[in-house]
C-alpha positions as CSV (number, residue, x, y, z in Angstrom):
1,M,0.4,5.2,-29.9
2,T,-0.2,6.2,-25.7
3,Q,2.2,7.8,-23.9
4,T,3.3,6.7,-20.1
5,Q,1.9,8.8,-18.0
6,P,4.5,9.8,-15.3
7,A,4.2,8.2,-11.8
8,P,2.0,9.7,-8.9
9,S,5.2,11.8,-6.3
10,V,4.1,9.9,-3.1
11,S,6.0,12.6,-1.3
12,N,3.0,14.1,-0.2
13,L,1.2,10.8,1.2
14,V,3.6,11.0,4.2
15,P,2.7,13.2,7.3
16,E,5.4,16.1,7.9
17,N,6.1,14.7,11.6
18,A,7.0,11.1,10.2
19,D,10.1,9.5,11.2
20,P,12.8,10.3,9.0
21,A,13.9,6.6,8.0
22,D,10.2,7.6,6.1
23,H,11.7,10.2,4.0
24,T,14.5,7.7,2.9
25,V,12.0,5.6,1.7
26,V,10.2,7.9,0.6
27,A,13.0,9.8,-1.7
28,R,13.9,6.3,-3.0
29,L,10.8,5.6,-4.2
30,Q,10.7,9.0,-5.8
31,Q,13.8,8.3,-7.2
32,A,12.7,4.7,-8.4
33,A,9.9,6.3,-10.1
34,N,11.8,9.2,-11.7
35,L,14.0,6.2,-13.3
36,A,11.1,4.2,-14.6
37,N,9.9,7.3,-16.2
38,E,13.2,8.6,-17.7
39,N,12.7,5.0,-19.0
40,C,9.3,5.0,-20.8
41,D,10.5,8.5,-22.1
42,R,13.4,7.4,-23.6
43,A,11.4,3.9,-25.1
44,T,8.6,6.4,-26.2
45,A,11.2,8.6,-28.2
46,L,12.6,5.1,-29.8
47,A,9.4,4.2,-30.5
48,H,8.7,7.6,-32.4
49,T,11.9,7.6,-33.9
50,L,10.9,4.2,-35.3
51,S,7.7,5.4,-36.6
52,A,9.3,8.3,-38.5
53,Q,11.9,5.7,-39.9
54,L,9.5,4.0,-41.3
55,R,7.0,6.7,-43.0
56,D,10.6,7.7,-44.2
57,A,11.0,4.2,-45.5
58,Q,7.4,4.1,-47.3
59,F,8.1,7.8,-48.8
60,R,11.3,6.3,-50.3
61,I,9.3,3.5,-51.3
62,N,6.5,5.3,-53.3
63,R,9.7,7.7,-54.9
64,L,10.7,4.6,-56.0
65,E,7.8,3.2,-57.3
66,L,7.4,6.5,-59.2
67,D,11.0,6.5,-60.6
68,A,11.0,3.6,-61.7
69,D,7.7,4.4,-63.1
70,R,9.7,7.3,-65.2
71,L,12.3,5.4,-66.3
72,V,9.6,3.0,-67.3
73,E,7.9,4.8,-69.3
74,P,11.2,6.5,-71.9
75,L,11.8,3.1,-72.4
76,K,8.8,2.2,-74.0
77,A,9.2,5.0,-76.2
78,E,12.8,3.8,-76.9
79,V,11.4,0.5,-77.8
80,E,8.7,2.0,-79.9
81,T,10.5,4.4,-81.5
82,A,13.5,1.4,-81.8
83,I,10.9,-1.0,-83.5
84,A,9.9,1.5,-85.9
85,K,13.6,2.4,-87.3
86,L,14.7,-1.4,-86.5
87,Q,11.8,-4.0,-87.0
88,S,13.9,-7.0,-86.6
89,D,16.2,-6.7,-83.8
90,A,12.8,-4.1,-81.7
91,S,12.1,-7.6,-80.3
92,A,15.3,-8.3,-78.0
93,R,15.5,-4.9,-76.8
94,V,12.4,-4.7,-75.7
95,E,12.7,-8.0,-73.9
96,L,15.9,-7.2,-72.3
97,T,15.0,-3.3,-71.3
98,R,12.1,-5.2,-69.5
99,R,14.4,-8.1,-68.3
100,E,16.5,-4.6,-66.6
101,A,13.4,-3.0,-65.2
102,D,11.9,-6.1,-63.5
103,A,15.1,-7.0,-62.4
104,R,15.0,-3.9,-61.3
105,I,12.3,-3.5,-59.5
106,T,12.0,-6.5,-58.0
107,R,15.6,-5.4,-56.1
108,V,14.1,-1.9,-54.9
109,E,10.6,-4.3,-53.7
110,A,13.0,-5.9,-52.3
111,D,14.9,-3.7,-50.5
112,A,12.0,-1.7,-49.4
113,E,10.7,-5.2,-48.1
114,A,13.7,-5.8,-45.9
115,R,14.1,-3.0,-44.4
116,I,10.0,-2.8,-43.3
117,L,10.8,-6.5,-41.6
118,Q,13.4,-4.5,-39.8
119,L,11.4,-1.5,-38.9
120,Q,9.2,-4.0,-38.0
121,G,10.9,-6.3,-35.7
122,E,12.8,-2.9,-34.4
123,F,9.5,-1.5,-33.6
124,A,8.5,-4.9,-32.1
125,I,11.7,-4.9,-29.8
126,A,10.4,-1.3,-28.8
127,R,7.3,-1.8,-27.5
128,D,8.5,-5.3,-25.7
129,R,11.2,-2.7,-23.5
130,I,8.5,-0.7,-23.3
131,A,6.1,-3.1,-21.3
132,R,9.0,-4.7,-19.6
133,V,9.9,-1.3,-18.1
134,E,6.5,-0.6,-17.4
135,T,5.8,-4.1,-15.4
136,E,9.6,-3.2,-13.5
137,A,8.3,0.0,-12.7
138,N,4.8,-1.2,-11.4
139,E,6.6,-4.2,-9.7
140,R,9.0,-1.4,-7.8
141,L,5.4,0.8,-7.0
142,S,3.8,-2.1,-5.1
143,R,6.9,-3.4,-3.2
144,A,7.7,0.2,-2.1
145,W,4.2,0.8,-1.1
146,A,3.8,-2.4,0.5
147,E,6.8,-1.4,2.3
148,I,5.6,1.9,3.9
149,E,2.1,0.0,4.6
150,D,3.9,-2.1,6.8
151,R,6.3,1.0,7.9
152,I,3.4,2.2,9.0
153,I,1.6,-0.4,11.1
154,R,4.9,-0.8,12.9
155,L,4.8,2.5,14.0
156,K,1.3,2.4,15.1
157,A,2.1,-1.2,16.8
158,D,5.0,1.1,18.8
159,L,2.6,3.3,19.7
160,A,0.3,1.5,21.1
161,Q,3.1,-0.3,23.2
162,A,4.2,3.0,24.4
163,E,0.7,4.6,25.6
164,L,-0.2,1.1,27.2
165,R,3.3,1.6,28.9
166,A,2.3,5.1,30.2
167,D,-1.1,4.1,30.8
168,C,0.8,1.1,33.4
169,A,3.5,3.3,34.7
170,E,0.9,6.0,35.9
171,Q,-1.2,3.5,37.6
172,W,1.9,1.9,39.0
173,L,2.8,5.7,40.0
174,E,-0.6,6.3,41.6
175,L,-0.3,3.2,43.5
176,I,2.8,4.3,44.8
177,R,1.4,7.4,46.3
178,R,-1.1,6.0,47.6
179,E,0.3,2.9,49.5
180,I,3.0,6.2,50.8
181,E,-0.1,8.0,52.3
182,A,-1.5,4.8,53.8
183,N,1.0,3.6,55.1
184,L,4.4,5.5,55.2
185,M,3.0,8.7,56.1
186,P,1.3,7.4,59.2
187,S,4.3,5.4,60.5
188,L,6.4,8.7,60.0
189,A,4.2,10.5,62.2
190,A,3.6,7.8,64.7
191,M,7.5,7.6,65.2
192,H,8.1,11.4,65.3
193,E,6.0,11.8,68.3
194,R,7.6,8.6,70.2
195,V,11.0,9.9,69.8
196,A,9.1,14.0,70.6
197,N,7.9,11.8,74.0
198,E,11.2,9.6,74.6
199,L,13.3,13.3,74.6
200,S,10.7,14.7,76.7
201,K,11.4,11.9,79.3
202,V,15.4,12.1,78.7
203,V,15.5,15.8,78.8
204,P,15.1,17.9,82.1
205,P,12.7,20.6,82.6
206,A,14.9,23.8,83.4
207,S,14.4,26.3,85.9
208,D,13.0,29.5,85.9
209,A,15.8,31.0,86.4
210,Q,17.7,29.2,84.2
211,K,15.6,30.0,81.1
212,P,16.6,31.5,78.4
213,P,14.4,34.6,77.1
214,G,11.7,33.2,75.2
215,D,11.2,29.9,76.4
216,E,8.3,28.2,77.5
217,P,8.1,26.5,80.9
218,G,8.1,23.5,81.1
219,G,8.7,21.9,77.5
220,F,11.7,22.6,74.5
221,C,12.9,25.9,73.2
222,R,10.4,26.9,70.2
223,R,12.6,28.1,67.2
224,G,10.9,30.6,64.8
């Protein structure tokens, strides 16, 4: 009888930096695979037990046949002795002995055949259970692999979307920087120059005697 090979471990197929949900799915998948292996092992053990019982029944049949043979031979010898002693009663005793022996052998054979049929039925049931467990395990593994592949595809799509958004954000920042350099900076410079001109017109120049030390003539104080 072929033994079911253990399901391959899927924990090594998931990258180390994978999402924690992937590890949870893989753990559940591994648990389902272990359960399927345990069911297969139990079914295999049951099949081995039934096979051992079948061999034991066959051994018992052989032993019963030998016992029957050992019983028949003394009975035949007794019949021959009885024929020598009582010729008139020998035929009846032989027929009776034969009927008893045949009935006993018939019962033994009937019991053995019934036991064999029972063991064959139990073996067929065990074989069906093994096939059903293997089918269920394969279906669970197929569904789990499909879920993992779908998860990986979704993660790849999310990563591509994030990269696209990052590229768009970089392009937007670069456009804003160019707009600032092209429009805002010249406007600020022009505004600063206008304010300086307006202040120079409003504030009168101070005389040389009233200038504090460090002032330049005809302008504002230059502060370090």
